[in-house]
C-alpha positions in Angstrom: 0.0 0.0 0.0 2.8 2.4 0.9 4.6 1.8 -2.4 1.5 2.6 -4.4 0.9 5.8 -2.4 4.5 6.9 -2.9 4.2 6.2 -6.7 1.1 8.4 -6.9 2.0 11.2 -4.4 5.8 11.6 -4.2 7.7 13.6 -6.7 9.3 11.4 -9.3 12.7 13.0 -8.6 12.6 12.6 -4.8 16.1 12.0 -3.4 15.3 12.0 0.4 12.8 10.4 2.7 12.1 10.7 6.4 10.8 8.2 8.9 9.1 9.2 12.1 9.1 6.0 14.1 11.6 3.4 13.0 10.3 0.1 14.1 9.8 -3.1 12.0 7.3 -1.4 9.7 9.6 1.5 8.9 12.4 -0.9 8.1 10.1 -2.8 5.7 8.9 0.4 4.1 12.6 1.5 3.6 13.4 -1.7 1.6 10.3 -1.3 -0.6 10.7 2.5 -1.1 14.2 2.0 -2.4 12.6 0.2 -5.4 9.9 2.9 -5.9 12.4 5.8 -5.5 15.5 4.7 -7.4 17.2 8.1 -7.0 16.9 8.0 -3.2 20.1 9.4 -1.7 19.3 10.4 1.9 17.3 9.0 4.8 16.3 11.0 7.9 15.3 8.8 10.9 13.6 10.0 14.0 12.5 7.6 16.8 12.7 7.3 20.5 14.4 3.9 20.3 14.9 2.4 16.9 16.3 5.1 14.6 19.8 3.7 14.9 18.7 0.5 13.1 17.2 2.4 10.1 20.3 4.7 10.1 22.7 1.8 10.0 20.7 0.0 7.3 20.7 3.1 5.1 24.5 3.5 5.6 25.1 -0.1 4.5 23.1 0.5 1.4 25.2 3.5 0.5 22.8 6.3 1.4 23.5 9.5 3.3 21.8 9.4 6.6 20.8 11.7 9.5 19.4 11.0 12.9 16.8 13.5 13.9 16.2 13.9 17.7 
């Protein structure tokens, strides 16, 4: 569902994405959104507890990352 919404609503040239809340669902969305947004270059992660996981995943996949607190 999220991938379809992003295809319809996000700009085609989007290069960054933000996650507020970085639990299991955010990590799953991150993997799918990389396919829908092929030019993605940066992830901003904000979470009370799990942002580090999304941050590290994005780094491993070669994306710029920021932790928002």
